[in-house]
N, CA, C and O atoms as CSV, one atom per row, in Angstrom:
chain,resi,resn,atom,element,x,y,z
A,1,MET,N,N,-10.546,12.784,0.063
A,1,MET,CA,C,-10.080,11.922,1.129
A,1,MET,C,C,-10.033,12.736,2.418
A,1,MET,O,O,-9.572,13.878,2.421
A,2,ALA,N,N,-10.500,12.160,3.487
A,2,ALA,CA,C,-10.478,12.863,4.765
A,2,ALA,C,C,-9.040,13.206,5.125
A,2,ALA,O,O,-8.138,12.380,4.991
A,3,GLU,N,N,-8.846,14.406,5.572
A,3,GLU,CA,C,-7.489,14.880,5.846
A,3,GLU,C,C,-7.168,14.791,7.329
A,3,GLU,O,O,-7.930,15.261,8.173
A,4,GLN,N,N,-6.063,14.199,7.624
A,4,GLN,CA,C,-5.457,14.240,8.946
A,4,GLN,C,C,-3.977,14.232,8.631
A,4,GLN,O,O,-3.460,13.201,8.202
A,5,GLY,N,N,-3.289,15.308,8.819
A,5,GLY,CA,C,-1.935,15.410,8.310
A,5,GLY,C,C,-2.037,15.601,6.803
A,5,GLY,O,O,-2.753,16.488,6.339
A,6,ARG,N,N,-1.329,14.780,6.037
A,6,ARG,CA,C,-1.304,14.926,4.580
A,6,ARG,C,C,-2.098,13.828,3.877
A,6,ARG,O,O,-1.566,13.203,2.959
A,7,GLY,N,N,-3.299,13.574,4.252
A,7,GLY,CA,C,-4.129,12.576,3.606
A,7,GLY,C,C,-4.047,11.239,4.305
A,7,GLY,O,O,-3.287,10.364,3.890
A,8,PHE,N,N,-4.808,11.074,5.346
A,8,PHE,CA,C,-4.775,9.853,6.152
A,8,PHE,C,C,-6.180,9.536,6.626
A,8,PHE,O,O,-6.903,10.415,7.095
A,9,VAL,N,N,-6.563,8.264,6.499
A,9,VAL,CA,C,-7.834,7.781,7.036
A,9,VAL,C,C,-7.492,6.641,7.987
A,9,VAL,O,O,-6.970,5.619,7.543
A,10,PRO,N,N,-7.771,6.785,9.281
A,10,PRO,CA,C,-7.421,5.735,10.227
A,10,PRO,C,C,-8.251,4.475,10.028
A,10,PRO,O,O,-9.385,4.531,9.552
A,11,GLY,N,N,-7.670,3.340,10.400
A,11,GLY,CA,C,-8.362,2.059,10.370
A,11,GLY,C,C,-8.013,1.201,9.175
A,11,GLY,O,O,-7.428,1.669,8.198
A,12,ARG,N,N,-8.385,-0.068,9.270
A,12,ARG,CA,C,-8.165,-1.023,8.185
A,12,ARG,C,C,-9.369,-0.976,7.259
A,12,ARG,O,O,-10.508,-1.110,7.705
A,13,HIS,N,N,-9.117,-0.787,5.974
A,13,HIS,CA,C,-10.210,-0.650,5.010
A,13,HIS,C,C,-9.933,-1.486,3.761
A,13,HIS,O,O,-8.809,-1.523,3.261
A,14,ARG,N,N,-10.973,-2.155,3.267
A,14,ARG,CA,C,-10.911,-2.820,1.970
A,14,ARG,C,C,-10.900,-1.742,0.889
A,14,ARG,O,O,-11.456,-0.658,1.068
A,15,ILE,N,N,-10.270,-2.052,-0.216
A,15,ILE,CA,C,-10.309,-1.177,-1.376
A,15,ILE,C,C,-11.536,-1.597,-2.177
A,15,ILE,O,O,-11.596,-2.717,-2.686
A,16,GLU,N,N,-12.505,-0.710,-2.287
A,16,GLU,CA,C,-13.783,-1.041,-2.912
A,16,GLU,C,C,-13.730,-0.991,-4.431
A,16,GLU,O,O,-14.441,-1.741,-5.100
A,17,ALA,N,N,-12.897,-0.117,-4.983
A,17,ALA,CA,C,-12.784,0.023,-6.435
A,17,ALA,C,C,-11.469,0.723,-6.750
A,17,ALA,O,O,-10.890,1.404,-5.904
A,18,TYR,N,N,-11.008,0.540,-7.993
A,18,TYR,CA,C,-9.784,1.217,-8.436
A,18,TYR,C,C,-9.888,1.479,-9.926
A,18,TYR,O,O,-10.697,0.863,-10.619
A,19,GLY,N,N,-9.062,2.399,-10.415
A,19,GLY,CA,C,-9.030,2.742,-11.829
A,19,GLY,C,C,-9.399,4.196,-12.034
A,19,GLY,O,O,-9.858,4.872,-11.114
A,20,GLY,N,N,-9.194,4.666,-13.251
A,20,GLY,CA,C,-9.523,6.049,-13.565
A,20,GLY,C,C,-8.726,7.054,-12.765
A,20,GLY,O,O,-9.165,8.187,-12.566
A,21,GLY,N,N,-7.551,6.645,-12.302
A,21,GLY,CA,C,-6.696,7.564,-11.568
A,21,GLY,C,C,-6.901,7.587,-10.071
A,21,GLY,O,O,-6.369,8.465,-9.390
A,22,GLY,N,N,-7.674,6.627,-9.532
A,22,GLY,CA,C,-7.904,6.661,-8.093
A,22,GLY,C,C,-8.441,5.372,-7.522
A,22,GLY,O,O,-8.450,4.328,-8.176
A,23,PHE,N,N,-8.891,5.471,-6.276
A,23,PHE,CA,C,-9.380,4.333,-5.502
A,23,PHE,C,C,-10.603,4.760,-4.717
A,23,PHE,O,O,-10.785,5.940,-4.416
A,24,ARG,N,N,-11.455,3.769,-4.383
A,24,ARG,CA,C,-12.563,3.985,-3.459
A,24,ARG,C,C,-12.350,3.084,-2.263
A,24,ARG,O,O,-12.023,1.906,-2.411
A,25,PHE,N,N,-12.535,3.640,-1.075
A,25,PHE,CA,C,-12.444,2.879,0.173
A,25,PHE,C,C,-13.130,3.698,1.259
A,25,PHE,O,O,-13.216,4.922,1.154
A,26,ALA,N,N,-13.609,3.044,2.280
A,26,ALA,CA,C,-14.244,3.713,3.428
A,26,ALA,C,C,-15.309,4.716,2.971
A,26,ALA,O,O,-15.441,5.795,3.549
A,27,ASP,N,N,-16.069,4.352,1.928
A,27,ASP,CA,C,-17.128,5.206,1.389
A,27,ASP,C,C,-16.614,6.555,0.904
A,27,ASP,O,O,-17.351,7.541,0.907
A,28,MET,N,N,-15.334,6.601,0.482
A,28,MET,CA,C,-14.726,7.821,-0.056
A,28,MET,C,C,-14.006,7.478,-1.348
A,28,MET,O,O,-13.764,6.307,-1.642
A,29,SER,N,N,-13.668,8.489,-2.105
A,29,SER,CA,C,-12.816,8.276,-3.270
A,29,SER,C,C,-11.560,9.124,-3.099
A,29,SER,O,O,-11.573,10.184,-2.473
A,30,HIS,N,N,-10.480,8.617,-3.677
A,30,HIS,CA,C,-9.189,9.300,-3.598
A,30,HIS,C,C,-8.502,9.200,-4.944
A,30,HIS,O,O,-8.405,8.111,-5.510
A,31,ARG,N,N,-8.028,10.311,-5.459
A,31,ARG,CA,C,-7.247,10.324,-6.698
A,31,ARG,C,C,-5.775,10.262,-6.312
A,31,ARG,O,O,-5.304,11.073,-5.515
A,32,GLY,N,N,-5.053,9.305,-6.876
A,32,GLY,CA,C,-3.641,9.146,-6.575
A,32,GLY,C,C,-3.364,7.801,-5.937
A,32,GLY,O,O,-4.262,6.973,-5.781
A,33,SER,N,N,-2.109,7.594,-5.570
A,33,SER,CA,C,-1.638,6.324,-5.018
A,33,SER,C,C,-1.853,6.261,-3.511
A,33,SER,O,O,-2.062,7.280,-2.853
A,34,LEU,N,N,-1.796,5.034,-2.978
A,34,LEU,CA,C,-2.085,4.792,-1.564
A,34,LEU,C,C,-1.047,3.895,-0.908
A,34,LEU,O,O,-0.387,3.089,-1.565
A,35,LEU,N,N,-0.921,4.054,0.396
A,35,LEU,CA,C,-0.205,3.126,1.259
A,35,LEU,C,C,-1.204,2.685,2.321
A,35,LEU,O,O,-1.571,3.467,3.197
A,36,ALA,N,N,-1.644,1.432,2.241
A,36,ALA,CA,C,-2.642,0.904,3.170
A,36,ALA,C,C,-1.936,0.111,4.262
A,36,ALA,O,O,-1.250,-0.873,3.986
A,37,LEU,N,N,-2.112,0.548,5.495
A,37,LEU,CA,C,-1.469,-0.065,6.657
A,37,LEU,C,C,-2.526,-0.503,7.660
A,37,LEU,O,O,-3.679,-0.084,7.560
A,38,PRO,N,N,-2.156,-1.336,8.622
A,38,PRO,CA,C,-3.128,-1.683,9.671
A,38,PRO,C,C,-3.645,-0.458,10.428
A,38,PRO,O,O,-4.785,-0.457,10.892
A,39,SER,N,N,-2.825,0.574,10.556
A,39,SER,CA,C,-3.232,1.772,11.290
A,39,SER,C,C,-4.085,2.730,10.467
A,39,SER,O,O,-4.756,3.598,11.026
A,40,GLY,N,N,-4.065,2.580,9.137
A,40,GLY,CA,C,-4.852,3.462,8.293
A,40,GLY,C,C,-4.296,3.562,6.889
A,40,GLY,O,O,-3.278,2.950,6.565
A,41,ILE,N,N,-4.967,4.333,6.065
A,41,ILE,CA,C,-4.577,4.494,4.663
A,41,ILE,C,C,-4.008,5.895,4.467
A,41,ILE,O,O,-4.627,6.895,4.828
A,42,HIS,N,N,-2.811,5.936,3.884
A,42,HIS,CA,C,-2.102,7.187,3.609
A,42,HIS,C,C,-2.129,7.486,2.118
A,42,HIS,O,O,-1.953,6.583,1.301
A,43,ALA,N,N,-2.347,8.727,1.763
A,43,ALA,CA,C,-2.131,9.175,0.389
A,43,ALA,C,C,-0.623,9.282,0.194
A,43,ALA,O,O,0.084,9.754,1.084
A,44,ILE,N,N,-0.124,8.849,-0.964
A,44,ILE,CA,C,1.294,9.007,-1.271
A,44,ILE,C,C,1.434,9.697,-2.622
A,44,ILE,O,O,0.546,9.616,-3.470
A,45,GLU,N,N,2.545,10.366,-2.805
A,45,GLU,CA,C,2.786,11.172,-4.001
A,45,GLU,C,C,3.158,10.352,-5.226
A,45,GLU,O,O,2.944,10.807,-6.349
A,46,ALA,N,N,3.707,9.161,-5.045
A,46,ALA,CA,C,4.259,8.372,-6.146
A,46,ALA,C,C,3.227,8.095,-7.235
A,46,ALA,O,O,2.076,7.757,-6.958
A,47,LEU,N,N,3.675,8.250,-8.484
A,47,LEU,CA,C,2.843,7.906,-9.635
A,47,LEU,C,C,3.414,6.722,-10.403
A,47,LEU,O,O,2.811,6.258,-11.371
A,48,ALA,N,N,4.581,6.229,-9.973
A,48,ALA,CA,C,5.234,5.084,-10.609
A,48,ALA,C,C,5.926,4.258,-9.539
A,48,ALA,O,O,6.353,4.786,-8.512
A,49,ALA,N,N,6.035,2.964,-9.783
A,49,ALA,CA,C,6.663,2.061,-8.822
A,49,ALA,C,C,8.092,2.467,-8.507
A,49,ALA,O,O,8.544,2.316,-7.372
A,50,ALA,N,N,8.805,2.978,-9.496
A,50,ALA,CA,C,10.202,3.382,-9.293
A,50,ALA,C,C,10.339,4.504,-8.272
A,50,ALA,O,O,11.428,4.716,-7.737
A,51,GLU,N,N,9.262,5.224,-7.991
A,51,GLU,CA,C,9.291,6.313,-7.019
A,51,GLU,C,C,9.144,5.826,-5.579
A,51,GLU,O,O,9.315,6.610,-4.645
A,52,ILE,N,N,8.834,4.560,-5.390
A,52,ILE,CA,C,8.649,4.024,-4.045
A,52,ILE,C,C,10.008,3.626,-3.490
A,52,ILE,O,O,10.678,2.734,-4.010
A,53,ASP,N,N,10.398,4.316,-2.416
A,53,ASP,CA,C,11.663,4.026,-1.759
A,53,ASP,C,C,11.414,3.965,-0.250
A,53,ASP,O,O,10.271,4.031,0.202
A,54,VAL,N,N,12.487,3.840,0.515
A,54,VAL,CA,C,12.359,3.739,1.964
A,54,VAL,C,C,11.626,4.963,2.528
A,54,VAL,O,O,10.783,4.822,3.415
A,55,ALA,N,N,11.938,6.148,2.025
A,55,ALA,CA,C,11.282,7.362,2.516
A,55,ALA,C,C,9.784,7.340,2.235
A,55,ALA,O,O,8.991,7.745,3.085
A,56,ALA,N,N,9.388,6.875,1.057
A,56,ALA,CA,C,7.966,6.813,0.710
A,56,ALA,C,C,7.207,5.856,1.630
A,56,ALA,O,O,6.011,6.021,1.871
A,57,LEU,N,N,7.927,4.851,2.140
A,57,LEU,CA,C,7.293,3.863,3.018
A,57,LEU,C,C,7.572,4.122,4.495
A,57,LEU,O,O,7.418,3.221,5.319
A,58,ALA,N,N,7.979,5.338,4.838
A,58,ALA,CA,C,8.277,5.673,6.235
A,58,ALA,C,C,7.132,5.308,7.187
A,58,ALA,O,O,7.402,4.794,8.272
A,59,PRO,N,N,5.856,5.553,6.824
A,59,PRO,CA,C,4.780,5.154,7.746
A,59,PRO,C,C,4.733,3.641,7.985
A,59,PRO,O,O,4.366,3.203,9.075
A,60,LEU,N,N,5.097,2.850,6.991
A,60,LEU,CA,C,5.151,1.394,7.170
A,60,LEU,C,C,6.217,1.037,8.192
A,60,LEU,O,O,5.971,0.245,9.102
A,61,PHE,N,N,7.397,1.619,8.043
A,61,PHE,CA,C,8.490,1.309,8.956
A,61,PHE,C,C,8.247,1.867,10.356
A,61,PHE,O,O,8.908,1.449,11.307
A,62,ALA,N,N,7.314,2.800,10.496
A,62,ALA,CA,C,6.956,3.350,11.804
A,62,ALA,C,C,5.918,2.498,12.536
A,62,ALA,O,O,5.684,2.700,13.728
A,63,GLU,N,N,5.296,1.551,11.835
A,63,GLU,CA,C,4.332,0.659,12.489
A,63,GLU,C,C,5.075,-0.176,13.540
A,63,GLU,O,O,6.259,-0.463,13.363
A,64,PRO,N,N,4.409,-0.566,14.622
A,64,PRO,CA,C,5.067,-1.415,15.624
A,64,PRO,C,C,5.594,-2.710,14.996
A,64,PRO,O,O,4.971,-3.275,14.097
A,65,ALA,N,N,6.733,-3.163,15.476
A,65,ALA,CA,C,7.339,-4.399,14.959
A,65,ALA,C,C,6.329,-5.539,15.015
A,65,ALA,O,O,5.623,-5.712,16.008
A,66,GLY,N,N,6.272,-6.311,13.934
A,66,GLY,CA,C,5.372,-7.460,13.861
A,66,GLY,C,C,3.965,-7.135,13.398
A,66,GLY,O,O,3.166,-8.045,13.178
A,67,THR,N,N,3.643,-5.855,13.243
A,67,THR,CA,C,2.310,-5.458,12.819
A,67,THR,C,C,2.037,-5.875,11.382
A,67,THR,O,O,0.911,-6.233,11.037
A,68,VAL,N,N,3.081,-5.828,10.535
A,68,VAL,CA,C,2.956,-6.178,9.122
A,68,VAL,C,C,3.931,-7.302,8.819
A,68,VAL,O,O,5.125,-7.193,9.098
A,69,GLU,N,N,3.411,-8.397,8.238
A,69,GLU,CA,C,4.279,-9.500,7.833
A,69,GLU,C,C,4.464,-9.555,6.320
A,69,GLU,O,O,5.410,-10.170,5.827
A,70,LEU,N,N,3.550,-8.907,5.580
A,70,LEU,CA,C,3.592,-8.960,4.125
A,70,LEU,C,C,3.176,-7.622,3.543
A,70,LEU,O,O,2.149,-7.059,3.922
A,71,LEU,N,N,3.988,-7.115,2.614
A,71,LEU,CA,C,3.650,-5.918,1.861
A,71,LEU,C,C,3.287,-6.333,0.446
A,71,LEU,O,O,4.101,-6.926,-0.261
A,72,ILE,N,N,2.074,-6.023,0.038
A,72,ILE,CA,C,1.649,-6.221,-1.344
A,72,ILE,C,C,2.076,-4.963,-2.095
A,72,ILE,O,O,1.668,-3.856,-1.744
A,73,PHE,N,N,2.897,-5.137,-3.129
A,73,PHE,CA,C,3.461,-4.018,-3.882
A,73,PHE,C,C,2.740,-3.935,-5.216
A,73,PHE,O,O,3.121,-4.602,-6.177
A,74,GLY,N,N,1.696,-3.115,-5.274
A,74,GLY,CA,C,0.920,-2.921,-6.500
A,74,GLY,C,C,1.577,-1.858,-7.355
A,74,GLY,O,O,1.502,-0.668,-7.049
A,75,SER,N,N,2.224,-2.290,-8.430
A,75,SER,CA,C,3.152,-1.431,-9.170
A,75,SER,C,C,2.551,-0.700,-10.367
A,75,SER,O,O,3.295,-0.230,-11.229
A,76,GLY,N,N,1.242,-0.593,-10.442
A,76,GLY,CA,C,0.621,0.110,-11.560
A,76,GLY,C,C,0.059,-0.865,-12.574
A,76,GLY,O,O,-0.350,-1.971,-12.220
A,77,GLU,N,N,0.037,-0.456,-13.844
A,77,GLU,CA,C,-0.531,-1.290,-14.910
A,77,GLU,C,C,0.229,-2.602,-15.092
A,77,GLU,O,O,-0.369,-3.633,-15.398
A,78,ASN,N,N,1.546,-2.560,-14.902
A,78,ASN,CA,C,2.391,-3.734,-15.135
A,78,ASN,C,C,3.213,-4.051,-13.894
A,78,ASN,O,O,3.411,-3.206,-13.021
A,79,LEU,N,N,3.683,-5.282,-13.842
A,79,LEU,CA,C,4.537,-5.714,-12.741
A,79,LEU,C,C,5.882,-5.000,-12.814
A,79,LEU,O,O,6.586,-5.079,-13.822
A,80,ARG,N,N,6.225,-4.314,-11.751
A,80,ARG,CA,C,7.516,-3.649,-11.599
A,80,ARG,C,C,7.967,-3.919,-10.165
A,80,ARG,O,O,7.434,-3.313,-9.236
A,81,PRO,N,N,8.932,-4.808,-9.963
A,81,PRO,CA,C,9.341,-5.120,-8.584
A,81,PRO,C,C,10.013,-3.927,-7.908
A,81,PRO,O,O,10.570,-3.057,-8.579
A,82,PRO,N,N,9.957,-3.891,-6.581
A,82,PRO,CA,C,10.645,-2.822,-5.858
A,82,PRO,C,C,12.159,-2.954,-6.023
A,82,PRO,O,O,12.668,-4.017,-6.377
A,83,SER,N,N,12.860,-1.867,-5.762
A,83,SER,CA,C,14.317,-1.867,-5.889
A,83,SER,C,C,14.951,-2.859,-4.916
A,83,SER,O,O,14.347,-3.242,-3.915
A,84,ALA,N,N,16.168,-3.261,-5.230
A,84,ALA,CA,C,16.908,-4.168,-4.358
A,84,ALA,C,C,17.109,-3.544,-2.976
A,84,ALA,O,O,17.015,-4.238,-1.964
A,85,ALA,N,N,17.383,-2.243,-2.930
A,85,ALA,CA,C,17.579,-1.563,-1.648
A,85,ALA,C,C,16.306,-1.603,-0.807
A,85,ALA,O,O,16.366,-1.822,0.403
A,86,LEU,N,N,15.161,-1.394,-1.441
A,86,LEU,CA,C,13.894,-1.427,-0.706
A,86,LEU,C,C,13.582,-2.850,-0.242
A,86,LEU,O,O,13.137,-3.050,0.888
A,87,ARG,N,N,13.809,-3.820,-1.091
A,87,ARG,CA,C,13.583,-5.219,-0.685
A,87,ARG,C,C,14.464,-5.580,0.511
A,87,ARG,O,O,14.014,-6.263,1.432
A,88,ALA,N,N,15.719,-5.123,0.497
A,88,ALA,CA,C,16.631,-5.404,1.612
A,88,ALA,C,C,16.134,-4.750,2.903
A,88,ALA,O,O,16.187,-5.366,3.968
A,89,ARG,N,N,15.651,-3.509,2.815
A,89,ARG,CA,C,15.140,-2.805,4.004
A,89,ARG,C,C,13.901,-3.499,4.553
A,89,ARG,O,O,13.744,-3.626,5.768
A,90,LEU,N,N,13.021,-3.948,3.664
A,90,LEU,CA,C,11.829,-4.687,4.095
A,90,LEU,C,C,12.218,-5.997,4.770
A,90,LEU,O,O,11.677,-6.345,5.820
A,91,ARG,N,N,13.150,-6.714,4.170
A,91,ARG,CA,C,13.613,-7.987,4.739
A,91,ARG,C,C,14.199,-7.747,6.132
A,91,ARG,O,O,13.935,-8.511,7.060
A,92,HIS,N,N,14.997,-6.683,6.273
A,92,HIS,CA,C,15.594,-6.327,7.564
A,92,HIS,C,C,14.506,-6.062,8.610
A,92,HIS,O,O,14.697,-6.355,9.790
A,93,ALA,N,N,13.376,-5.512,8.184
A,93,ALA,CA,C,12.257,-5.225,9.090
A,93,ALA,C,C,11.366,-6.451,9.315
A,93,ALA,O,O,10.382,-6.380,10.052
A,94,GLY,N,N,11.712,-7.568,8.680
A,94,GLY,CA,C,10.909,-8.780,8.844
A,94,GLY,C,C,9.634,-8.776,8.024
A,94,GLY,O,O,8.672,-9.463,8.367
A,95,ILE,N,N,9.619,-8.005,6.942
A,95,ILE,CA,C,8.433,-7.886,6.096
A,95,ILE,C,C,8.716,-8.506,4.731
A,95,ILE,O,O,9.638,-8.089,4.030
A,96,MET,N,N,7.918,-9.498,4.361
A,96,MET,CA,C,8.017,-10.076,3.019
A,96,MET,C,C,7.328,-9.136,2.045
A,96,MET,O,O,6.440,-8.375,2.429
A,97,VAL,N,N,7.739,-9.187,0.780
A,97,VAL,CA,C,7.114,-8.340,-0.237
A,97,VAL,C,C,6.713,-9.195,-1.419
A,97,VAL,O,O,7.454,-10.082,-1.844
A,98,GLU,N,N,5.538,-8.921,-1.942
A,98,GLU,CA,C,5.022,-9.602,-3.131
A,98,GLU,C,C,4.608,-8.533,-4.120
A,98,GLU,O,O,3.692,-7.754,-3.858
A,99,ALA,N,N,5.288,-8.498,-5.264
A,99,ALA,CA,C,4.991,-7.489,-6.286
A,99,ALA,C,C,4.040,-8.040,-7.329
A,99,ALA,O,O,4.117,-9.207,-7.711
A,100,MET,N,N,3.138,-7.175,-7.783
A,100,MET,CA,C,2.187,-7.518,-8.843
A,100,MET,C,C,1.596,-6.227,-9.371
A,100,MET,O,O,1.770,-5.173,-8.759
A,101,ALA,N,N,0.908,-6.289,-10.485
A,101,ALA,CA,C,0.199,-5.110,-10.995
A,101,ALA,C,C,-0.854,-4.681,-9.970
A,101,ALA,O,O,-1.260,-5.481,-9.127
A,102,THR,N,N,-1.289,-3.447,-10.037
A,102,THR,CA,C,-2.202,-2.908,-9.032
A,102,THR,C,C,-3.529,-3.666,-8.958
A,102,THR,O,O,-4.025,-3.904,-7.857
A,103,GLY,N,N,-4.116,-4.049,-10.088
A,103,GLY,CA,C,-5.395,-4.777,-10.047
A,103,GLY,C,C,-5.311,-6.042,-9.199
A,103,GLY,O,O,-6.076,-6.187,-8.245
A,104,PRO,N,N,-4.398,-6.961,-9.522
A,104,PRO,CA,C,-4.248,-8.148,-8.676
A,104,PRO,C,C,-3.849,-7.802,-7.242
A,104,PRO,O,O,-4.234,-8.504,-6.306
A,105,ALA,N,N,-3.081,-6.729,-7.063
A,105,ALA,CA,C,-2.668,-6.333,-5.718
A,105,ALA,C,C,-3.879,-5.941,-4.868
A,105,ALA,O,O,-3.955,-6.303,-3.694
A,106,VAL,N,N,-4.820,-5.206,-5.456
A,106,VAL,CA,C,-6.036,-4.821,-4.721
A,106,VAL,C,C,-6.808,-6.065,-4.315
A,106,VAL,O,O,-7.228,-6.185,-3.164
A,107,ARG,N,N,-6.999,-6.995,-5.248
A,107,ARG,CA,C,-7.751,-8.215,-4.933
A,107,ARG,C,C,-7.049,-9.046,-3.858
A,107,ARG,O,O,-7.700,-9.569,-2.954
A,108,THR,N,N,-5.734,-9.166,-3.955
A,108,THR,CA,C,-4.964,-9.932,-2.969
A,108,THR,C,C,-5.013,-9.257,-1.607
A,108,THR,O,O,-5.216,-9.923,-0.592
A,109,PHE,N,N,-4.828,-7.941,-1.576
A,109,PHE,CA,C,-4.887,-7.201,-0.321
A,109,PHE,C,C,-6.239,-7.407,0.356
A,109,PHE,O,O,-6.292,-7.702,1.550
A,110,ASN,N,N,-7.328,-7.256,-0.388
A,110,ASN,CA,C,-8.663,-7.421,0.191
A,110,ASN,C,C,-8.864,-8.829,0.741
A,110,ASN,O,O,-9.423,-8.997,1.824
A,111,MET,N,N,-8.416,-9.832,0.007
A,111,MET,CA,C,-8.562,-11.217,0.456
A,111,MET,C,C,-7.793,-11.431,1.764
A,111,MET,O,O,-8.326,-12.016,2.707
A,112,LEU,N,N,-6.550,-10.964,1.822
A,112,LEU,CA,C,-5.743,-11.141,3.027
A,112,LEU,C,C,-6.293,-10.327,4.190
A,112,LEU,O,O,-6.230,-10.767,5.338
A,113,LEU,N,N,-6.824,-9.160,3.908
A,113,LEU,CA,C,-7.464,-8.352,4.943
A,113,LEU,C,C,-8.675,-9.090,5.509
A,113,LEU,O,O,-8.886,-9.109,6.722
A,114,ASP,N,N,-9.470,-9.698,4.626
A,114,ASP,CA,C,-10.637,-10.472,5.072
A,114,ASP,C,C,-10.226,-11.650,5.951
A,114,ASP,O,O,-10.982,-12.077,6.823
A,115,GLU,N,N,-9.019,-12.173,5.713
A,115,GLU,CA,C,-8.497,-13.287,6.517
A,115,GLU,C,C,-7.811,-12.791,7.788
A,115,GLU,O,O,-7.240,-13.584,8.538
A,116,ASP,N,N,-7.867,-11.488,8.029
A,116,ASP,CA,C,-7.265,-10.853,9.198
A,116,ASP,C,C,-5.759,-11.078,9.270
A,116,ASP,O,O,-5.195,-11.247,10.351
A,117,ARG,N,N,-5.120,-11.079,8.103
A,117,ARG,CA,C,-3.670,-11.244,8.034
A,117,ARG,C,C,-2.986,-9.912,8.325
A,117,ARG,O,O,-3.602,-8.852,8.220
A,118,ARG,N,N,-1.724,-9.977,8.687
A,118,ARG,CA,C,-0.930,-8.773,8.964
A,118,ARG,C,C,-0.342,-8.275,7.653
A,118,ARG,O,O,0.829,-8.505,7.351
A,119,VAL,N,N,-1.174,-7.589,6.883
A,119,VAL,CA,C,-0.825,-7.188,5.529
A,119,VAL,C,C,-0.894,-5.676,5.377
A,119,VAL,O,O,-1.681,-4.993,6.033
A,120,ALA,N,N,-0.042,-5.181,4.489
A,120,ALA,CA,C,-0.062,-3.774,4.071
A,120,ALA,C,C,0.040,-3.779,2.563
A,120,ALA,O,O,0.385,-4.796,1.961
A,121,ALA,N,N,-0.257,-2.646,1.950
A,121,ALA,CA,C,-0.149,-2.558,0.490
A,121,ALA,C,C,0.260,-1.159,0.073
A,121,ALA,O,O,-0.213,-0.164,0.621
A,122,VAL,N,N,1.145,-1.104,-0.901
A,122,VAL,CA,C,1.398,0.137,-1.610
A,122,VAL,C,C,0.730,-0.049,-2.959
A,122,VAL,O,O,0.994,-1.033,-3.650
A,123,LEU,N,N,-0.127,0.879,-3.340
A,123,LEU,CA,C,-0.932,0.737,-4.546
A,123,LEU,C,C,-0.726,1.950,-5.435
A,123,LEU,O,O,-1.207,3.047,-5.149
A,124,ILE,N,N,0.011,1.722,-6.533
A,124,ILE,CA,C,0.256,2.778,-7.500
A,124,ILE,C,C,-1.004,2.943,-8.351
A,124,ILE,O,O,-1.578,1.966,-8.832
A,125,VAL,N,N,-1.409,4.160,-8.521
A,125,VAL,CA,C,-2.629,4.496,-9.237
A,125,VAL,C,C,-2.595,3.977,-10.683
A,125,VAL,O,O,-1.553,3.981,-11.339
A,126,VAL,N,N,-3.757,3.533,-11.155
A,126,VAL,CA,C,-3.925,3.117,-12.560
A,126,VAL,C,C,-5.099,3.867,-13.160
A,126,VAL,O,O,-5.422,3.673,-14.332
């Protein structure tokens, strides 16, 4: 993954493929989990949905207000909703959250991106 800081690729990108411990996007491959934002895609350390907290989503909360209206929460192989504290912080920021397994999350994120929606995604590696 192209490095800028700790693993960042600027711009909005569709997720081209997933599985085998990583993702393909922007004609690159990345091993590990991702946070896809309107400003770019960040590598994140989390390997499980339970590891996603407010600190892990700091780049999301740093986006300008109104930039993201929906966070797709791809929780890995199985559906694991975000913690109540994280849901409350997202709600406070005006961001709805939809949790699902990573496969459906990738497909949903790509569809909403194609519709030019204000969407972000946290995608736990599968």
